[in-house]
C-alpha positions in Angstrom: -97.3 37.7 -64.4 -100.1 39.7 -62.9 -102.6 37.0 -63.8 -100.7 34.4 -61.8 -100.9 36.5 -58.6 -104.7 36.6 -58.8 -105.0 32.8 -58.8 -106.8 31.4 -55.8 -105.0 29.1 -53.5 -106.1 25.5 -53.7 -108.6 24.5 -50.9 -105.9 22.5 -49.0 -104.0 25.7 -48.3 -107.1 27.5 -46.9 -105.7 27.0 -43.4 -102.2 26.9 -41.9 -103.5 24.0 -39.8 -106.6 22.1 -38.8 -107.0 20.6 -35.3 -108.7 20.8 -32.0 -108.2 23.7 -29.6 -107.1 22.8 -26.1 -106.2 25.0 -23.1 -102.7 25.3 -21.8 -103.9 25.3 -18.3 -102.1 27.3 -15.6 -98.4 27.1 -16.2 -95.7 28.9 -14.3 -93.3 28.9 -17.2 -95.7 29.5 -20.2 -94.3 29.7 -23.7 -96.3 32.9 -24.3 -99.2 31.0 -25.7 -102.6 30.4 -24.1 -103.8 27.4 -26.0 -102.6 24.6 -28.2 -103.8 23.0 -31.4 -103.9 19.2 -31.3 -104.4 16.6 -33.9 -104.3 12.8 -33.3 -103.0 13.4 -29.7 -100.0 15.5 -31.0 -99.5 19.2 -30.4 -99.3 20.9 -33.8 -98.8 24.5 -32.6 -99.1 26.7 -29.5 -101.7 29.4 -30.1 -102.2 32.9 -28.9 -104.4 35.7 -30.0 -105.4 39.3 -29.0 -108.0 39.3 -31.8 -110.0 36.1 -30.9 -111.3 34.6 -27.6 -109.7 31.2 -28.0 -111.7 29.7 -25.1 -114.8 29.9 -27.3 -113.2 27.3 -29.5 -112.1 24.8 -26.7 -112.5 21.2 -27.8 -113.7 22.3 -31.2 -112.3 21.4 -34.6 -111.0 24.5 -36.2 -109.0 25.7 -39.2 -106.5 28.5 -38.4 -104.4 31.1 -40.2 -101.7 33.1 -38.4 -98.2 34.3 -38.0 -95.6 31.7 -37.0 -92.9 32.4 -34.5 -90.4 30.2 -32.7 -91.2 29.1 -29.1 -88.9 30.3 -26.4 -86.1 28.3 -24.9 -87.3 25.2 -23.1 -90.2 24.8 -25.6 -88.2 23.9 -28.7 -89.9 21.6 -31.2 -93.1 23.6 -31.1 -94.0 26.9 -32.8 -96.4 29.6 -31.7 -99.1 30.8 -34.1 -100.5 34.3 -33.4 -104.0 33.5 -34.8 -105.2 36.0 -37.5 -108.1 33.8 -38.6 -110.0 31.0 -37.0 -112.9 29.1 -38.5 -115.1 26.5 -36.7 -115.2 23.3 -38.7 -117.1 21.2 -36.1 -116.7 18.9 -33.2 -113.9 16.4 -33.5 -114.8 12.7 -33.8 -114.1 10.8 -30.6 -110.9 8.8 -30.5 -111.6 5.2 -31.3 -111.8 3.1 -28.1 -109.2 0.4 -27.7 -110.6 -3.1 -28.0 -110.2 -5.3 -25.0 -107.7 -8.1 -25.3 -105.4 -6.3 -27.8 
């Protein structure tokens, strides 16, 4: 049983999520997060961290690990990640432009 505990996680579980960091902006009624993680135009998670300066990762593609918690009332449907690890993967590819006439 001890041998099983030492197995490495498969690569796809290296991160809790992968996406692009975006700022929350100045909100009066903030959910307690400062940033959001976006993929394909959808918010994956709200982000906060005392350990990392998330502004350094703005508009960058990152992989994150962290502790999940529920968002406060009024922000249901999204969860907050307190980031414990963040790794720069690169700059996200631009969204494909819509073709005219379609």
